[in-house]
C-alpha positions in Angstrom: 13.2 -18.5 20.8 13.1 -16.0 23.7 10.3 -17.1 26.1 9.7 -16.4 29.7 11.0 -19.2 31.9 8.3 -21.4 33.5 5.6 -20.1 31.0 3.5 -23.0 29.7 3.7 -23.2 25.9 -0.1 -22.8 25.6 0.1 -19.4 27.3 2.8 -17.9 25.1 1.7 -15.4 22.5 2.0 -16.7 19.0 5.2 -15.9 17.2 4.4 -13.6 14.2 5.4 -15.0 10.8 6.6 -12.7 8.0 6.6 -14.2 4.6 8.5 -12.2 2.0 7.9 -13.1 -1.7 8.5 -11.5 -5.0 5.3 -13.0 -6.4 2.6 -10.5 -7.5 -0.6 -10.9 -5.5 -2.8 -9.8 -8.5 -2.5 -8.8 -12.1 -1.9 -5.1 -12.9 -3.1 -5.0 -16.5 -2.0 -2.0 -18.5 -0.3 0.5 -16.2 -1.1 4.2 -16.9 -0.4 7.4 -15.1 -2.0 10.8 -15.2 0.1 13.9 -16.0 -0.4 15.1 -12.4 0.9 11.8 -11.0 4.0 11.9 -13.3 4.7 15.5 -12.3 4.4 14.7 -8.5 6.7 11.7 -9.0 9.3 13.9 -10.7 9.0 16.6 -8.1 9.4 14.3 -5.1 11.9 11.9 -6.7 9.8 8.8 -5.8 9.9 5.8 -8.1 6.7 4.8 -9.9 8.2 1.3 -10.2 8.8 1.0 -6.5 5.3 2.2 -5.6 3.7 -0.2 -8.1 5.9 -2.9 -6.6 4.5 -2.1 -3.1 1.0 -2.1 -4.4 1.1 -5.4 -6.3 2.8 -7.1 -3.3 0.0 -6.0 -0.9 1.7 -3.0 0.8 -1.2 -0.6 0.3 0.4 2.3 1.9 -1.2 4.9 4.2 -4.7 3.4 4.4 -6.9 2.7 7.5 -7.6 -0.8 8.8 -11.0 -1.0 7.2 -9.6 -0.1 3.8 -6.7 -2.6 4.3 -9.3 -5.4 5.0 -11.3 -4.3 2.0 -8.2 -4.6 -0.2 -7.3 -8.0 1.3 -10.9 -9.2 0.5 -10.6 -7.7 -3.0 -7.4 -9.5 -3.9 -9.2 -12.9 -4.0 -12.6 -11.6 -5.2 -11.3 -9.6 -8.2 -12.6 -6.3 -6.8 -11.0 -2.9 -7.2 -7.9 -2.3 -5.2 -6.6 1.1 -4.0 -3.3 2.1 -2.4 -2.5 5.5 -0.9 1.1 6.7 -0.8 2.3 9.8 0.9 5.4 10.9 -1.0 7.4 12.1 2.0 10.2 10.5 4.1 9.1 8.0 6.7 10.0 10.2 9.6 7.8 13.1 8.3 4.9 10.7 7.7 5.2 9.2 11.2 5.3 12.7 12.7 2.2 13.9 10.8 -1.1 13.4 12.6 -3.4 11.1 10.6 -6.0 13.9 10.3 -3.4 16.0 8.5 -1.9 13.4 6.2 -4.2 14.3 3.3 -2.2 17.6 3.1 1.0 15.7 2.3 2.0 15.0 -1.4 -0.2 12.0 -2.1 -0.4 9.5 -4.9 -3.2 6.9 -5.4 -2.8 3.6 -7.3 -6.0 1.9 -8.3 -6.2 -1.5 -10.0 -9.5 -2.1 -11.6 -11.7 -5.1 -10.6 -11.3 -6.8 -14.0 -7.5 -6.3 -13.6 -7.4 -4.7 -17.1 -5.5 -1.6 -15.8 -3.8 0.0 -12.9 -3.7 3.8 -12.7 -1.4 6.2 -10.8 -3.2 9.4 -10.1 -3.6 12.3 -7.7 -6.6 12.3 -5.4 -7.8 15.5 -7.1 -7.8 13.7 -10.5 -10.2 11.0 -9.3 
């Protein structure tokens, strides 16, 4: 551990813990995709399976802190979950101001509250 010398243990910041698991955090139900979502995936070359994997493992994509907290609450309360993925490379996403990210190629993934289905769709198809 890399701590400052002579720093009392009680004053050290907590060490972050990252837990990596391949266990799904919730059920997906039947997975469906709209024609627009399928076309966008084909155009951009992004993998539906990879995005669904991110969604089901709790990586909800490009959402604000409040939406992330809502999703975390929804996982254990069986409420609807929503992920937002910008289908661009990470550098372009990082260099795009938050207020302009809705202009990027965007895919939503929504898992219903009853976990009967998960849908891949474009924002305009909602």
